[in-house]
N, C-alpha and C positions, 0 to 999 in steps of 0.2 A: 385763450390768452388770459394770463393772470397778472395782476399787479401785486408786487411782492413787498411793498413798503408796509410794515405792520401798523403804522399810524395813519394810513390812508383808509378811512372807514367807508363802508357801504358802497362799493362800486356798483353801478347799475348794469353795465354791459360793455361790450366792445363793438365799435362800428368801423367798418372799413371805409376809407375815403379815397378811392381812386389811387392809381399810381403807387400802391403799396402803403400809403399813409394810413394810420389807424388812430382811433380815438378810444380811450379808456374812460368809461363813464362812472360816476360815483356820486357821493354826497358829502358836502361840507356846508355848514351853516353856522352863523354867529349867534350867541345868546341874544334873547330879546332885550330891548331897552325899555325897562319899565318906567312909567312916569313917577314923579315924586308923589308922596302922599300914600293913600291906601294901596297896598300891593297884594296880589295873590300870595298866599303863604307857600313857599317852596318846601316840599316834603322830601325831596331827594331825586336823583336821576335813576334811571333803570339800573345802571351798573352799580350804583351805590346801594340799591335795594335788592341786590343779589341776582339780577338778570345777567346771564353770560352772553355778552354782546358778540354776535358772530364776527369772524374775521372777514376782511374784504373778499378773500377768495371764496369763502362759504357763501356770501351773499351774491357774488357774481355768478356762482354756479346755479343758484336758485332763481335768479332774476330772469325776466323775459329776455330772449335773445333773438334777434332778427336773423333769419336764415338767408345767407347771401344768395342773390340772384332770384329770389321768389317774392312776389308782391301780390297784394289784393287791390284790384282796381274797381272802385265804385263809379258807376256811370249814371247819367241823368235818367230820371224816371223812377216812379215808385214801384216796389216789388208787387207781385200779384196779390199777396196777402195784405197790402196797404192800398189796394184799389187799382193797381197798375195792370198792364197787359203783358202776358208772357211773350207773345209774338213781337210786340213793340219793344220790349226789353231786349230780346234777342237781336233785333235789327239794330238797336242802339249800340249794343256791344260789338256787333260786326262792323259798324261804321267807325267806332272808336279804334278797333283793331286796324282797319284799313288806313285811317288817318295817321295812326302811329307809324305804320309802315311807310306811308308817304313822307312822314317827317324824319325818316331814317332812324326810327326807333324799333329795331327788330325785337319781337317778343313772341313767345309761344304760349298760346292759351291752353292751360291744363284742365281747368274746370270752369263751368259757367253756373251762375245762380240767378234765378228769376223769381222764385216763390217768396222767400222771406227776406232776401237781400238781393239787390240788383247789382251784379258785378261779376268779375272774373278773377280767377287765380292765374297768374302768368309767370313765366320764366323769362327774365330779361337781364340785361347788364345794369348793375346798380347805378352806374354813372349816368344812365339815361332817365332816371326817375324825375329829376327836376324838369326835363323837357316834356315828359309824359303828362305832368300836372297841367301843362299849358295847352294840351290837345283839347279841341272842342268836344264836349260831351263827357269829359272826365270830371267827376265830382270830387273825388279824393283818391289818394293812393296810400296804402298802408303796408308796412312790412308783414310778411308771413312770419309769425312768431313760433319758435320752438316751444312746446309745452311738455315739460318733464312729467313722466308718470309719477304721481305722488308716491312717496316711500314712507308710509306710516310705520311707526316703530312697532316691533313685535313685543307684545306683553302677554300676560296670562290672567285676565279677569273673567267674570261671568256676566253676560249681558242682561240677565234677568233684572239686575239692579238698575240698569239704564232705563228699561221700560218703566220701572217703578218711580224713577226720579221725575218723570214727566206726566204721570197719570195714565200712560198708555195701558198699563196692566189693568187698571180699573175699567177702561173702555172695552178691553177684551173680555174681562171676566164678568162685569156687571151689565154692560150694554150689549155684549155679544158681537162687537164690531171686529171685522177681519179685513176690510177693504175689498170684499167680494164685489165684482162687477166693475172695478176700477183698473185701468191699465197704466202701469208705471214703466217708463222707458229708462234704461240705465245706459248712459253714454260713458264708456270706460274701456277697460281691457278685455271685455267679454264676460260671459258667465259660464261656469262649468255646469251645464245642464245635466251632466251625468250624476251630480251629487244628489242623493236621495232627498235631502232637505230642500232641494229646488226642483223636485219632480223627476229626478233621474233614476236609472236602474242600479246605480252603484258600480257599473262597469265603465272603466275609463276608455272611451271611444268617441272622438269628436264628431263622427258621423252618425252616432246613435243618440237617441233620446231628444232629437231636435226636429221640429218643435215638440214640446210635451205639454202636459196640463198646466204647468206653471210658467215655463219660459215659452211663450206662445209665438214668438217671432223675433225678427231682428236681422242683422247683416254684419258680416265682417268686412270693413272697408279697407283693411290694410294687410292682413296676413301675419304669420308668426314672426317673420324676420324683419319687418319694417322698423326703421329707426330714422327719423328725419335728420337727426344730427349727423349720422354716418352716411347720409345720402342714399340709403337703401330704399328703393321705390316701393309703392304699395302693390300688393298682390291680393286683391279682394276675392272673397268666395262667400258661399251661402251659409257657412257654419261659424257663428260668432262664439266659438269656444274660448276659454280663458286659460292661458298658460302662465300668466304673470301673477295672478292671485288677487289683485286689487279689486277688480270688478265683481268677482264672486263674493268677496267679503262685503262689499257695498250692497250687492243684491240680497245677501242673507239678512242684513240689517233691515232692509226694506220689507222683505216678505218671506223669509225662510219658514218652513213648516215641518218640523221634525225634531231632532235633538236640539237644534237651534231654533228658537221661536223669534221670528222677526216682528216688527211693529205691526205690519199688515199681512198676516199669513195667508190671506185669501186673494191677494191681487194677482192679476196677470202681468207677467214681466216681458218686456221687449229688451233685447240686447243689441247695442250698436258698438261694435269694437273699433276703437280708434288708436289703440296701442298694440305693438307687437309683444312678444314675450318679455323683451327688455327694451330699454331706450325710451325715446321720446316720440310724441306726435307733433302735429302742426295745426295751426288755426284754420287752414283751408280744409283739412280733413274733418276737423270738428264742426265747421260750418255745414259740411255735407251731412254729417250725422244729425245735426239739429234739424235740418230741413226734412230728412227722412222721418224723424220722430214726429214732426208736425204733420206730414202727409199720411203717416200710418195711423193716426188717430190716438196718440197717447193723451191721457188725461193729466198725467204728472210726468215730468222729466227730471231725473237726478243727474247732476254733473258735479262729481267730486274731483274737479280738475280746474285749472286756470293758469294764466300767465301772470306770475307774481309781479307787482309794481306797475303793471299796465292798467292804470287807474282811470283812463279817459273813457267816458261812456259812449263815445262815438266809434269805438273800435268795432269792427264788423260783428264779432261774436256777441258783444253786448247789444248792438242794434238788433240782431236776430233774436236775442233773448226777449226783448220787449215785444217783438212781433209775435212770438209764441204765446206770451201771456195775453196779448190783445185778441188772440184767437182761441182763448179758453183753456190754455195749457198752463198749469201751475208749474213754474220752473224753479227748482230748488238747487242751489249752488253752494259749494263750500267756500268759506271766506279765505282760506289759505293757511299755510303753516309757517309763516314768516314773522310771527309775533315778536321774536327776540330781535328782529331787525328794525322794529319801531313803527312809527305811524306811516300812513299812506302805503302800506305794504300789501294790501289786497290787490286783486287784478281782475281783468276781463276773463270770462263773462260775468263774474260775480258782482261787478260794480253796476250791472244793469239796473236801471231805476225800478222796474216792476218785478224783478225776480225776488225770491226769498233767499237772502244770503245768510249763511249759518255759521256762527261761531261755535267753538268746542268748549264743553264743560267736562271736568274730570268726574269719572264714575265714583260711586259711593264705596265700592269694594274692589279689591284686587285679589285675583287668584294667581299665585305666583310660585315658581320653583323656590326651593328653600334649602338651607343648610342648618345643622345644629352646631352651636358654639356657645361656650360659657353658660351652658344650661338653658339655652333659649332656642326657639325656632326662628330663624332669621330669613325673611323673604329677600329676594334679590331680583334684579333685572339683568339679563345677559347683554353685554355690550356687542353691538354690531361690528363686524370686521375682525373679531377675534375667534378663538376656538369655541366649540360648544362646551357648555358646562357639564361635568360628569354627573352621574346619578349615584355614585358610590365612591368610597375612599376618603382618607383623612389627610389633612395637611397641618403642619405646625404654623401658627399665625405669628408673623413678625411685624412689629410696627415700624413704619418709616420714620416716625417721630411724633411728638405731641401734637394734638389738634391746635390749629391756629398758628403753626410755625412753618417756616420755609422748609425745614426738614420733613415735616409731616405731610407736605404737599408734593414732595418728590419731583419737583421741577428741575432740580439740579442733579443730573444722573451721577455726578461724582460724589454727591453726598449721601446717596442711597446705600444702606448697609448691604454688603454682599451676602448672598445666601450661603449658609454653611454646608449645604449639600442638597440632594433631592428631597422632596417632600415638604417644602415650605411655601407659604403664601405671604405676600406683602400687603399690609393694610395701609391705605393711602387716603388722605382727605382730598375732596374735590376743591378746585379753586386755583387761580393764578394762571396755570398753563392748561393745555388741552388734555382730554382723556388719553389721546394717543401718546402724548409725551410721557405721561405718568406710566402708561402700560409699557412703553418702550424702555423706560428706565428700569422698571421691575423685571422685565424680560432679560435685559442686558445684565442685570445683577444676578441672574441665575434662578429666579423664582419660578415655581410651577404654576402659579396663578397670581393675579392681582385682585384684591378685594378693595374696591373704592367705597367711600361713604360720603353722603351728601354733606355740604356745609350749610344747608338751610333745610327747613321742613319741606316735604313734598317729594313726589316721584319724578324721576328723570330717566329718560331712555338714552343711554350713552352710546357713542360710536368711537371705535378705536381704529378706523380705517386710516391708512397712510403708509408711508415708507419710513422705517422698515416695517414689513408686514408683522402683525401680531399673531403669534402661533400658539399662545397660551390662553386659557380662559380668563376673561376679565368680567367681573360682575360688580354691580353697584347696589349698596344697601342704603336705607334711609339714615338720616342724621342721628336719630336717637339710638339706633342699633350700633352705629359706628362709634359713638361716644361711649356706649356701654362696653363695647369690645376693647376700646382704649383703656377704660378703667380696669377691666378684668386683667388685661395684659400687665398693667402696672403692679398687680398683686400676685400673679402666677402665670404659668404657661397656659396657653389656650390652643385647643385643636379646632380646626374647621372641618366638619364632616358633611360631605355632599349627601343629599337625600334624593330618593326617587319620589315622584308625585308632586303635588302642589299643596299649598296652604292658602286659605282664604282669610284676608285681613281687611279691616277697615282702612279706607284710603285717607290719609291725613289731609289731602287737598280736595276731598269730596265737595262737589257743588261749587267749586271755584273755576273761573275761566282757565283753560289749559295754557301752560306756559307757551306753547307753540302757536296759539291761535292769533291770527293776523288782526291788525288794527285797520280802521278806515282813517280818514274820510276818503271819498273819491276825489279825483283831481278837480271836479266841479264843486267840491265841498258838500256833496250830498252825504247824508248819514248812512253809513254801512258799518258793520253788518246789521241785519234786521232782528234776528232772534238767535238764541243759543240752545244747544241740545247736547246730550252726552256724546262725546267723541274721544275722551281720554280713557283708554283701557276697555275696549269693547270686544266681546266674544262673538264670532260669527262664522259663516261658512268659508271654506277655502277649496280650491280644486282638489280632486281626489289625489292627484299625484303630489300635492303639497300637504297631505294629511287630512283633508276633509273639513277640518275645523281649526280655528286658532283665534288669536286676539291681536288687535292692532290699535294704535292711537293716532288720531289726526282729525282735522276738520272734515276729511274724507269720510269719517265714520259718523260725524254729526249730521251732515246733510241728508243721508238716507234715512236717519231717524225722523227728520222733518218730512221727507218725501213720503214715508210710510204713514206719518200722522196726517198729511194732507189727504191721502187715500181714505183713511178712516172718516175724515170730515165729509168727503165726497160720497162715501157710501151712505151716510145718514142724511146728507143734503145734496143730492146730485146737481141741484140748480145753482150752487154757489159758483161765483166767478173767481178767477185767480186772485183778484183784488180783495174779494170778501174772505177768501181763505187766509190770505196774508194778514188782513186787518184783524180777524178773529184771533189768530195766533199771537200777534203783537200786543193787542189790547189786553189779553189775559195773562201775559208773561209776568215773571217775577224778577225784578232787578236783583243783582247779586253783589255780594261783598267784594271789596277790592282784594284781588288775589295776592298782591305784593305785600300787603299788611293786613291780614284778615281780622286782627283783633283791634284795629284802630277806629272802627266805626264808620269807615268810608265805603262808598259804592264804586265798583269797577267803572272805568271810563265808559261812557255811553257809546263811544265810537269803537269799542272793542266787544261789547256784549249786545248792542242793540237794545231792544225792549227788555231783554232778560231771558231767564230760563223758561223754556216751553212749558205751559200748563195746559195739557190737553183736555182735562175735565172742564176747565173754564172755557176753552176755545169751542168745545162742542156744545156745552150746556148753557153758556152765557147768553143772555137775552138782550144785553145792551152793548152797543158798539160805537166807536168813534170813526166817522167816515174818513178822517185824515189820520191814519195810524202812525205817521212819523212826520217830524217837522225838521226841515233843513233850513237853517237861517242864513247860510252863506257867510260872507264877510261882514264885519261890524262897522265899517267905515261910515255908514249913514245913520248909525245910532239904532236904538231899540225900535222894534216893529210890532204891530198888533196882528196877532194870528187868531182867526176865528175857527173854532171847532164845531162840527155838527154831531151832537150826541143823539143816537137813535135808540128807541126802546121797542123791541119786538114782542114784549110780554103783554099780558092782559091786565096788568096792574101798573099804576104810576110808580116811578122809581125816583128816589132822592139820593144825591151823592154829595159827600163832603169833598170840596175841591182843595187840593194841596199841591206842593212841589217838592221833589227830592232832587238833589244835585249829585252828580258823579264827580270823580276826580278829573281834573283838567290836565292836559299835556301841553308842553311847549318845546322850544328848541333844546338841543338839536334833534331832528326827527329820528336819526339812527340810534340815539341814546336819550330818549325823551326825559325832560324834566317834568316831574309830577307836582301839581299845585292843588291846594284847596282854594278853588276859585269859583265861587258861586256867582253865576250870571244873574242878570235882572230877570225875574219871573213873577209877574203880578197878575193873577187871575182877576177878572172883573167882579167875581162874586165868590163867596165862601162856600156856597152850596148851589147845586143845579138840580132842578126837578124836571123829569122827562115824562110826559104823559104816556099812557098806555097806547101802543101802536103809533106813537108820534115821535117828534124830535125837538130838540132845543139847541140853540146856539150858545156857545161859551167863548168869550173873548179873553185872550191872555196877551199881556205885553211881555215880549222876550227880547233880550239883548245882553250887552255887557258894557262896563265902564272901567276896564282894567288899565287903560293907558298904555297898552302894549300891542304890538302886532304879532299874530301867529299863535296865540294860545287857543287850543281847541277845548271848548267847554261844552257843558250840556247836562241834561238830566231827564226827569220824567214829570209831566203833569199827571197827577193822580186823582182818580175819582173813586172814593171809598163808599160803598153802599152796604145795605143790609144783606144782600144776596150775592153780590160779586164786586170785585175790585177791578179797576181799569187803569192802564198806564198808557201815556202817549210820550214816546221819547223825542227829545229835541237836541240839536247840536248846532254849533256855529264856530266860526274862527274869528278871533278878536282883531279889531283894527283893519288894516288895509292888506289884502292878500297880495296885491301887486307890489307892495313895498318890501316884501320878504326877499332876502338875497338868495337867488337861485344858484349862483356860483360864488364860492368863497375860497380864499387862499388858505385858511386854517393855519396860518403862520408858516406855510411852506411855499408861498409864492405861486400858488396855483391860480389859473391854469398854467401849465408849464410843459415844456417839451420832455419827452421820455425816450429812452433807448432800450432796445432788446437786451435781456440778460443772457441771451444765447440759448435759452431753453423755452419755457412757456411763459416767462414773466416779462414785465416792463419795469424799468427803474427810472427815476428822475435823472435827467442829463447831469453829469458831474459839473458842479458849479454853474449850472444853468446853460452850459454851452456844449455843443457837440457838432462836429462836421460829419454829415451822413454820406456814406459811399453809395447808397442805394443798391447795394449788392449783398447777397448772402444774409438777408434779414436785417441789415443795418439801414433801416428806414425810419422816417419820423413818426413819432407817436405824440398825441396831445393828451395830457393827463388832466382831468378835471373832475369836479364833484357836483352832483345835483343836490340841492337842498329840498326841492319840491318837484312835483310832477311837471314835466316839460312835454308839451304837445309836439313840438318840432324844433329841431336844432339844425341850423345851417352854419357851416364853417367855410370860409373862403380863403384860399391861399393867394398871395400876391407876389409878383416879382419885386425885386428890390433894386431901387435906383441908387445913385450916389448918395452918400451920407445917410444911408439907411432909410431913405424915403420910399414909401410904397409906390409901386407902379401899377400895371394892369393886373386885373384878377386873372387867375390861371384856371382854365376849364378843368373839371374833375378828371377828365381822361388824359390830360396833358402829362 
């Protein structure tokens, strides 16, 4: 179901509500009311600073979606790994099942969990959920969420630069670390263990090479055809091969050893397959994979997946994540790829308190396909959804119009100059309308290719999927190259000559947080993500049938870099706990420049980069640590608070540090298009220096808070300890004012919440003039259209009969 109003931003999902009624979820929120006097300085909104805010349909497609008729039922009693009893948990589950049947709540138990989470996945009528919550022994009921297989963008760089960005190359070359003796589990789409870089023979055969010296175990929980969205059931088997490509790419970043060199090329890999060749998985399947990894003895688990916008930390996958870390497993999870959708866009299990949640940073170099034009080699990225770019041939380049003009952006097909004949390509500036609209306009005008150029510095991975289908090649070049082509065309004819091979270039956004990387906070206002690593433009392994090697961008690529880095730490210090691994990584990280205005002297919001870019030399060799690696201040209603840090020194010499504070950019309403502020909170260390004795510890108190006079501004920064031998950071974040005062539902000038009607296809429209008589036949059923401004744990909507004069009568049961 799609909501088709272009001004209804950031819908969160669609929920069925009995008797055919449905709910379209989303976000609307009013600007904050700032107090008179000193105010945070507004620097602009995301859209004003060049972020292409996704359409409502785009966000709806990527947001968490409840699978109808499937639920996770948590029952009383601790799981085994929290001190509970397996037999007692099973009996409790059986009793709950029987009580539900006695209460006339038919349900089918599909899977039971006792080790890391105590509950069942069940199939039942959605209208019975409210009754089930009242059954004795039921602790909570959660929807089973559909989890989309991440779709990192295809790019063409070289990952040797990624290892160099974090110091991993130094640990490999100088310290000789490889991760040997450490086991890393990859919960994903499987691993192509036939790939020679992952221990295989080079022959494509899913029943060969498993297990091998590198991929030592695992299990396929779903089978090739599984797709939770299409209702295709699981078909598990013993061979967790990968036909989708995502898991193999992730595994190569962790530990490939061959033409591709991973972060930890000596680790043992476990593969738990939760995706089919295409389509989505579900959170009950992911729970089972997490429990298997725990029981099979993984030291590190990588999860480059998640349910976007599911930011509550009590969701079962997040609960189980904390159980894994409590039992010695370092759990590394991608933050998500919904950064353009604004704040609170991460999801479970990455919101788990004890997990290491990873943001993405753009790589330093790009290895890209290219063309020759106007005497220069011009790198490009190929748009998804279009034709493959040729490796030979020439086209005459035609400009749609000058840069910065409506004509040059080709959003009005009628204004696009018609091609004079075959052999021409249209040059178009990015902006205003979608990539698909631009490509469709060029295709309809008769061009053989569309050459897009960026309207701001930086790399973008475009997509032209849509109707009509794009059958010509569409590529995107950077802003400088596009403007140079415009200038050359103003003086003479220009030919675009496709080339074979690639060219390696410096990345103009190197070291900046990737455009797609998701923001925190969690729904409970905990600071996430925790740390950042290279994820933009990473070269790694692919299944043999997909070419064996390739490059992708996504937080899916950043997480395995950290998982491999955790293995290097455990190789050199096997006694480290997951908390100590996380603390060392965060304390030694390097805060990064604000990606939306790199030259302005600001730092990226702390709730988008965490502690900063991973620095593995510092993480492995640092001798001083802070036992509280991150500070979540929550809401500011009660004023500033004093936080006490314990600084420990494992070296044989006394260490003295200068104490300071650095502030990041703050964000405010609306969350789907954040306003950015220079808003430094209160940060007052009790001392300018701190001395830590050899082999001892010292406490440092800091007053933290804000006095902005506004509700809902997310602020934060880093307490810094600068020493002669190493530097330490402790990130902190909070939300100003009263969290509960923020408007969850807002009408956005459209009178929402409001009734909607079907558009006859897959969309929902607002009821004309706010009124409509529903026939309740052929899809003409009521829809309630609303927007969420902030995370909502539970939403209940009750329908009432109407008495005379429009007075409400009795409530109507959901099944009525």
